[in-house]
MINUDO-530566 format. One record per residue (C-alpha): x negated, y, z negated. Coordinates in nm, 2 decimals. Layout:
<dotis>
((X, Y, Z))
...
</dotis>
This chain:
<dotis>
((5.30, 0.35, 2.63))
((5.38, 0.65, 2.83))
((5.67, 0.79, 2.58))
((5.42, 0.75, 2.29))
((5.15, 0.93, 2.50))
((5.37, 1.22, 2.59))
((5.47, 1.17, 2.22))
((5.09, 1.20, 2.06))
((5.06, 1.55, 2.35))
((5.35, 1.69, 2.19))
((5.24, 1.66, 1.82))
((4.93, 1.81, 1.98))
((5.08, 2.11, 2.05))
((5.16, 2.07, 2.47))
((5.49, 2.26, 2.59))
((5.76, 2.03, 2.78))
((5.56, 2.16, 3.13))
((5.17, 2.06, 2.98))
((5.26, 1.80, 2.88))
((5.41, 1.64, 3.19))
((5.06, 1.79, 3.38))
((4.86, 1.64, 3.11))
((5.01, 1.31, 3.16))
((4.93, 1.35, 3.53))
((4.62, 1.44, 3.54))
((4.49, 1.15, 3.30))
((4.70, 0.92, 3.50))
((4.58, 1.03, 3.83))
((4.18, 1.05, 3.69))
((4.26, 0.69, 3.50))
((4.37, 0.54, 3.86))
((4.10, 0.77, 4.05))
((3.82, 0.62, 3.83))
((3.87, 0.24, 3.91))
((3.94, 0.30, 4.31))
((3.58, 0.49, 4.24))
((3.44, 0.17, 4.10))
((3.58, -0.06, 4.34))
((3.51, 0.15, 4.63))
((3.23, 0.39, 4.57))
((3.01, 0.21, 4.27))
((2.75, 0.45, 4.18))
((2.56, 0.18, 4.24))
((2.63, 0.11, 4.61))
((2.47, 0.18, 4.91))
((2.62, 0.56, 4.94))
((2.41, 0.62, 4.62))
((2.10, 0.49, 4.75))
((2.14, 0.64, 5.10))
((2.22, 0.97, 4.93))
((1.87, 0.92, 4.70))
((1.71, 0.89, 5.03))
((1.78, 1.22, 5.23))
((1.52, 1.45, 5.21))
((1.48, 1.66, 4.89))
((1.37, 1.95, 5.09))
((1.73, 2.01, 5.22))
((1.93, 1.84, 4.99))
((1.74, 1.91, 4.65))
((2.09, 1.91, 4.42))
((2.25, 1.58, 4.58))
((1.91, 1.38, 4.62))
((1.84, 1.46, 4.27))
((2.22, 1.41, 4.11))
((2.20, 1.03, 4.31))
((1.85, 0.95, 4.14))
((1.99, 1.04, 3.79))
((2.34, 0.82, 3.93))
((2.11, 0.49, 3.95))
((2.11, 0.49, 3.56))
((2.46, 0.61, 3.47))
((2.72, 0.28, 3.39))
((3.09, 0.29, 3.52))
((3.18, 0.28, 3.11))
((2.96, 0.63, 3.07))
((3.07, 0.80, 3.39))
((3.47, 0.72, 3.27))
((3.40, 0.86, 2.92))
((3.23, 1.15, 3.04))
((3.50, 1.23, 3.29))
((3.76, 1.19, 3.05))
((3.59, 1.40, 2.76))
((3.57, 1.68, 3.07))
((3.88, 1.65, 3.13))
((4.04, 1.60, 2.78))
((3.76, 1.93, 2.65))
((3.94, 2.12, 2.96))
((4.32, 2.04, 2.81))
((4.19, 2.19, 2.48))
((4.13, 2.52, 2.66))
</dotis>
């Protein structure tokens, strides 16, 4: 399966080094996403604690935590993957 994926990256115009970098980046993203969902799901206590921080001191963190409550694991994964793939296109 990885060999097929590397072939897709070649067909997309990536050179040998770029293919390895892209493969490792995508693997790291996928493994990290699984770990994050298991160890630190956005619906967990950590997000709730951040949302309860004083908004005057941590406006960006509290706003992000409040928004994270409605973010599903699928949407988080797809959004992150889209950002990663978009970055590879530049």
